[in-house]
LOFINU-978228 format. One record per residue (C-alpha): x, y, z; chain. Coordinates in steps of 0.25 Angstrom, whole numbers, always signed. Layout:
# residues N
+-------+-------+-------+---+
|    xx |    yy |    zz | c |
+-------+-------+-------+---+
|     X |     Y |     Z | A |
...
+-------+-------+-------+---+
# end
This chain:
# residues 318
+-------+-------+-------+---+
|    xx |    yy |    zz | c |
+-------+-------+-------+---+
|   +92 |   +13 |  +132 | A |
|   +79 |   +13 |  +141 | A |
|   +72 |   +27 |  +143 | A |
|   +59 |   +29 |  +151 | A |
|   +48 |   +35 |  +144 | A |
|   +33 |   +42 |  +149 | A |
|   +23 |   +30 |  +153 | A |
|   +33 |   +21 |  +157 | A |
|   +38 |   +18 |  +143 | A |
|   +52 |   +12 |  +143 | A |
|   +60 |   +17 |  +131 | A |
|   +73 |    +7 |  +127 | A |
|   +79 |   +12 |  +117 | A |
|   +90 |    +8 |  +107 | A |
|   +88 |    -8 |  +107 | A |
|   +94 |   -14 |   +96 | A |
|   +85 |   -22 |   +87 | A |
|   +93 |   -23 |   +73 | A |
|  +108 |   -25 |   +69 | A |
|  +109 |   -26 |   +54 | A |
|  +119 |   -20 |   +46 | A |
|  +129 |   -14 |   +56 | A |
|  +117 |    -8 |   +63 | A |
|  +110 |    -9 |   +74 | A |
|   +96 |    -3 |   +76 | A |
|   +89 |    -1 |   +88 | A |
|   +74 |    +2 |   +94 | A |
|   +67 |    +7 |  +105 | A |
|   +58 |    +0 |  +112 | A |
|   +47 |    +6 |  +122 | A |
|   +40 |    -3 |  +132 | A |
|   +31 |    +1 |  +144 | A |
|   +34 |    -6 |  +156 | A |
|   +20 |    -7 |  +161 | A |
|   +13 |   -13 |  +150 | A |
|   +12 |   -29 |  +152 | A |
|   +15 |   -40 |  +142 | A |
|   +16 |   -42 |  +131 | A |
|   +16 |   -30 |  +124 | A |
|   +14 |   -29 |  +108 | A |
|   +25 |   -22 |  +101 | A |
|   +24 |    -8 |   +92 | A |
|   +36 |    -6 |   +83 | A |
|   +38 |    +7 |   +80 | A |
|   +45 |   +13 |   +66 | A |
|   +47 |   +26 |   +63 | A |
|   +49 |   +33 |   +50 | A |
|   +60 |   +40 |   +42 | A |
|   +59 |   +38 |   +28 | A |
|   +67 |   +25 |   +30 | A |
|   +78 |   +34 |   +30 | A |
|   +78 |   +43 |   +44 | A |
|   +74 |   +42 |   +59 | A |
|   +75 |   +34 |   +69 | A |
|   +69 |   +26 |   +80 | A |
|   +60 |   +36 |   +91 | A |
|   +49 |   +43 |   +81 | A |
|   +40 |   +32 |   +86 | A |
|   +44 |   +35 |  +101 | A |
|   +32 |   +42 |  +105 | A |
|   +22 |   +30 |  +100 | A |
|   +32 |   +20 |  +106 | A |
|   +31 |   +27 |  +121 | A |
|   +15 |   +26 |  +119 | A |
|   +14 |   +12 |  +112 | A |
|   +23 |    +6 |  +124 | A |
|   +14 |   +14 |  +134 | A |
|    +3 |    +7 |  +128 | A |
|    +8 |    -8 |  +129 | A |
|   +17 |    -9 |  +118 | A |
|   +29 |   -13 |  +117 | A |
|   +37 |    -3 |  +106 | A |
|   +47 |    -2 |   +97 | A |
|   +54 |    +9 |   +88 | A |
|   +66 |    +3 |   +80 | A |
|   +77 |   +10 |   +70 | A |
|   +78 |    +5 |   +56 | A |
|   +90 |    +7 |   +46 | A |
|   +87 |   +20 |   +36 | A |
|   +89 |   +22 |   +21 | A |
|   +97 |   +23 |   +13 | A |
|  +108 |   +16 |   +22 | A |
|   +97 |    +5 |   +23 | A |
|   +86 |    +2 |    +9 | A |
|   +74 |    -7 |   +12 | A |
|   +73 |   -17 |   +21 | A |
|   +82 |   -14 |   +31 | A |
|   +72 |    -4 |   +39 | A |
|   +61 |   -16 |   +38 | A |
|   +72 |   -25 |   +43 | A |
|   +76 |   -17 |   +54 | A |
|   +58 |   -14 |   +57 | A |
|   +58 |   -29 |   +58 | A |
|   +70 |   -30 |   +67 | A |
|   +63 |   -23 |   +77 | A |
|   +50 |   -30 |   +76 | A |
|   +58 |   -43 |   +78 | A |
|   +67 |   -37 |   +89 | A |
|   +54 |   -34 |   +96 | A |
|   +47 |   -49 |   +92 | A |
|   +61 |   -55 |   +99 | A |
|   +63 |   -45 |  +111 | A |
|   +49 |   -41 |  +114 | A |
|   +45 |   -51 |  +122 | A |
|   +56 |   -46 |  +134 | A |
|   +49 |   -33 |  +132 | A |
|   +36 |   -39 |  +136 | A |
|   +30 |   -39 |  +122 | A |
|   +21 |   -48 |  +113 | A |
|   +31 |   -50 |  +102 | A |
|   +19 |   -56 |   +93 | A |
|   +11 |   -41 |   +94 | A |
|   +22 |   -31 |   +85 | A |
|   +15 |   -19 |   +79 | A |
|   +24 |    -9 |   +69 | A |
|   +20 |    +5 |   +69 | A |
|   +28 |   +14 |   +60 | A |
|   +27 |   +29 |   +51 | A |
|   +31 |   +31 |   +39 | A |
|   +44 |   +23 |   +35 | A |
|   +42 |   +17 |   +47 | A |
|   +27 |   +12 |   +44 | A |
|   +34 |    +6 |   +31 | A |
|   +44 |    -2 |   +40 | A |
|   +32 |    -8 |   +49 | A |
|   +22 |   -11 |   +39 | A |
|   +33 |   -18 |   +30 | A |
|   +37 |   -25 |   +42 | A |
|   +24 |   -30 |   +44 | A |
|   +21 |   -34 |   +30 | A |
|   +35 |   -42 |   +28 | A |
|   +34 |   -49 |   +42 | A |
|   +45 |   -61 |   +43 | A |
|   +48 |   -58 |   +27 | A |
|   +65 |   -64 |   +26 | A |
|   +70 |   -52 |   +18 | A |
|   +64 |   -41 |   +28 | A |
|   +67 |   -46 |   +41 | A |
|   +81 |   -45 |   +51 | A |
|   +91 |   -54 |   +53 | A |
|   +92 |   -52 |   +69 | A |
|   +79 |   -57 |   +75 | A |
|   +77 |   -72 |   +67 | A |
|   +64 |   -80 |   +69 | A |
|   +56 |   -66 |   +74 | A |
|   +45 |   -61 |   +64 | A |
|   +44 |   -46 |   +60 | A |
|   +28 |   -46 |   +61 | A |
|   +20 |   -37 |   +65 | A |
|    +5 |   -39 |   +70 | A |
|    +1 |   -24 |   +66 | A |
|    +8 |   -13 |   +59 | A |
|    +5 |    +2 |   +59 | A |
|   +11 |   +12 |   +48 | A |
|    +9 |   +28 |   +50 | A |
|   +11 |   +35 |   +37 | A |
|   +19 |   +23 |   +29 | A |
|   +27 |   +20 |   +17 | A |
|   +20 |    +7 |   +11 | A |
|   +22 |    +9 |    -4 | A |
|   +35 |   +15 |    -9 | A |
|   +31 |   +13 |   -22 | A |
|   +17 |   +23 |   -21 | A |
|   +26 |   +32 |   -11 | A |
|   +34 |   +35 |   -24 | A |
|   +23 |   +38 |   -32 | A |
|   +18 |   +45 |   -22 | A |
|   +30 |   +55 |   -17 | A |
|   +40 |   +61 |   -23 | A |
|   +53 |   +53 |   -20 | A |
|   +68 |   +57 |   -23 | A |
|   +78 |   +46 |   -26 | A |
|   +85 |   +41 |   -14 | A |
|   +76 |   +47 |    -4 | A |
|   +67 |   +41 |    +9 | A |
|   +61 |   +28 |    +4 | A |
|   +68 |   +27 |   -10 | A |
|   +81 |   +26 |    +1 | A |
|   +76 |   +16 |    +9 | A |
|   +70 |    +8 |    -3 | A |
|   +84 |    +8 |   -11 | A |
|   +80 |   +16 |   -21 | A |
|   +66 |   +20 |   -30 | A |
|   +57 |   +10 |   -36 | A |
|   +65 |    +8 |   -47 | A |
|   +77 |    +5 |   -40 | A |
|   +71 |    -5 |   -29 | A |
|   +58 |    -9 |   -34 | A |
|   +58 |   -21 |   -23 | A |
|   +59 |   -12 |   -13 | A |
|   +49 |    -2 |   -16 | A |
|   +40 |   -16 |   -14 | A |
|   +46 |   -24 |    -2 | A |
|   +46 |   -11 |    +7 | A |
|   +32 |    -7 |    +3 | A |
|   +21 |   -13 |   +13 | A |
|   +11 |   -11 |    +3 | A |
|   +20 |   -22 |    -7 | A |
|   +22 |   -30 |    +5 | A |
|    +6 |   -33 |   +11 | A |
|    +2 |   -45 |   +13 | A |
|    -9 |   -54 |   +21 | A |
|    +1 |   -55 |   +33 | A |
|    +1 |   -39 |   +37 | A |
|    -3 |   -35 |   +49 | A |
|   -14 |   -25 |   +53 | A |
|    -8 |   -13 |   +50 | A |
|   -13 |    +1 |   +54 | A |
|   -10 |   +12 |   +43 | A |
|   -11 |   +27 |   +47 | A |
|    -6 |   +39 |   +36 | A |
|    -6 |   +54 |   +38 | A |
|   -16 |   +60 |   +28 | A |
|    -7 |   +72 |   +26 | A |
|    +7 |   +63 |   +24 | A |
|   +16 |   +70 |   +15 | A |
|   +27 |   +60 |   +18 | A |
|   +19 |   +47 |   +16 | A |
|    +8 |   +48 |    +6 | A |
|    -5 |   +42 |   +15 | A |
|    -7 |   +34 |    +4 | A |
|    +5 |   +25 |    +9 | A |
|    -5 |   +20 |   +21 | A |
|   -16 |   +18 |    +9 | A |
|    -8 |    +9 |    +0 | A |
|    -3 |    -1 |   +11 | A |
|   -17 |    +0 |   +19 | A |
|   -25 |    -5 |    +5 | A |
|   -14 |   -15 |    +3 | A |
|   -15 |   -20 |   +19 | A |
|   -30 |   -20 |   +18 | A |
|   -33 |   -33 |   +12 | A |
|   -22 |   -41 |   +21 | A |
|   -25 |   -36 |   +36 | A |
|   -30 |   -25 |   +46 | A |
|   -25 |   -12 |   +40 | A |
|   -32 |    +2 |   +46 | A |
|   -26 |   +13 |   +39 | A |
|   -30 |   +28 |   +44 | A |
|   -24 |   +42 |   +40 | A |
|   -21 |   +54 |   +51 | A |
|   -24 |   +68 |   +47 | A |
|    -8 |   +71 |   +46 | A |
|    +5 |   +71 |   +40 | A |
|   +17 |   +59 |   +39 | A |
|   +21 |   +61 |   +55 | A |
|    +8 |   +58 |   +59 | A |
|   +11 |   +48 |   +71 | A |
|   +19 |   +58 |   +77 | A |
|   +11 |   +71 |   +78 | A |
|    +5 |   +74 |   +90 | A |
|    -8 |   +79 |   +83 | A |
|    -9 |   +62 |   +79 | A |
|    -1 |   +56 |   +89 | A |
|   -12 |   +49 |   +99 | A |
|   -21 |   +46 |   +86 | A |
|   -12 |   +38 |   +79 | A |
|    -6 |   +31 |   +91 | A |
|   -20 |   +27 |   +94 | A |
|   -23 |   +24 |   +82 | A |
|   -13 |   +14 |   +82 | A |
|   -12 |    +8 |   +94 | A |
|   -29 |    +6 |   +92 | A |
|   -24 |    -3 |   +79 | A |
|   -13 |   -10 |   +85 | A |
|   -22 |   -15 |   +97 | A |
|   -36 |   -19 |   +87 | A |
|   -26 |   -29 |   +79 | A |
|   -22 |   -34 |   +91 | A |
|    -9 |   -27 |   +92 | A |
|   -11 |   -18 |  +104 | A |
|    -3 |   -16 |  +117 | A |
|    -2 |   -24 |  +131 | A |
|    -7 |   -20 |  +143 | A |
|    +0 |    -6 |  +149 | A |
|    -6 |    -9 |  +161 | A |
|   -13 |    +6 |  +162 | A |
|   -26 |    +6 |  +166 | A |
|   -26 |   +21 |  +168 | A |
|   -26 |   +26 |  +153 | A |
|   -37 |   +30 |  +147 | A |
|   -40 |   +22 |  +133 | A |
|   -51 |   +17 |  +124 | A |
|   -55 |    +1 |  +126 | A |
|   -53 |    -7 |  +113 | A |
|   -54 |   -19 |  +117 | A |
|   -43 |   -23 |  +108 | A |
|   -29 |   -28 |  +111 | A |
|   -21 |   -20 |  +119 | A |
|   -30 |   -13 |  +130 | A |
|   -37 |    +2 |  +130 | A |
|   -32 |   +11 |  +120 | A |
|   -24 |   +22 |  +124 | A |
|   -31 |   +36 |  +124 | A |
|   -21 |   +49 |  +120 | A |
|   -20 |   +53 |  +133 | A |
|   -11 |   +41 |  +134 | A |
|    -1 |   +44 |  +125 | A |
|   +13 |   +47 |  +130 | A |
|   +14 |   +62 |  +129 | A |
|   +23 |   +67 |  +138 | A |
|   +35 |   +67 |  +129 | A |
|   +42 |   +78 |  +123 | A |
|   +39 |   +81 |  +106 | A |
|   +52 |   +74 |  +105 | A |
|   +50 |   +62 |  +112 | A |
|   +35 |   +58 |  +105 | A |
|   +37 |   +59 |   +89 | A |
|   +47 |   +58 |   +79 | A |
|   +54 |   +66 |   +68 | A |
|   +44 |   +76 |   +61 | A |
|   +43 |   +72 |   +49 | A |
|   +30 |   +81 |   +44 | A |
|   +39 |   +88 |   +35 | A |
|   +49 |   +79 |   +31 | A |
|   +48 |   +68 |   +19 | A |
|   +54 |   +56 |   +26 | A |
|   +44 |   +46 |   +30 | A |
+-------+-------+-------+---+
# end
């Protein structure tokens, strides 16, 4: 199904990309026809404590990124407790490899793929980046395609499950333990393999980590731990936002978070293609991808239900 979104962004919904164990996972693709190729690809991965939710949470980000010269995809992934680690990771890698395999037909530069994730999705994006092309975590559907990411962005992510257990009150069978298959005594290997902090090496891509100072769902120390682990290996930017866990979707913080993200992506050479629009105001960065958009360039003519995902400010999920 194809929808026409604001600012001439075309949205193709429910494109199958991964058939596994009797399930067909789909993704949504956002593209601006006015954007000249080649376009970098942005893979957006939502949160949901590994146990609930669906694609669509990043709809506003996807529309804006497409308008700013990216080919954007937002995939589904399998959920716990029915599916445990590494099922969701394999699904995210399948989405990356779909983009690498099919992206050229949509005008994409498949050598420039960036992952952006929130909460549990940030875990999956960073873990995909840090375990690129490792056979045990790769889908079978795209043989020969790489799951490499050029850059990774994590919002309020879960990066060390051992530390998360220590910092939070966890009941067995809930949230991440449902995803990992049990507690640290039951599944020690999963706790390590699913924690990006434990997978850091010299091949880590440039990384941006943002975390809310008032996050009471995922402790801000999670981003600190990963930033410290990444610092000797790659370029890492770790910044805070004066907000709670859902800051990427809050109107008060959306423009700031979006612009920090796009600026970082362009600084590391993965920025958007030429949109052909010379009328928009912005700041000339002198970096790949051209000018950074100003706040007035954001797509803001959608209804609230269309521009933000589920509000989990009072929930326990991540």
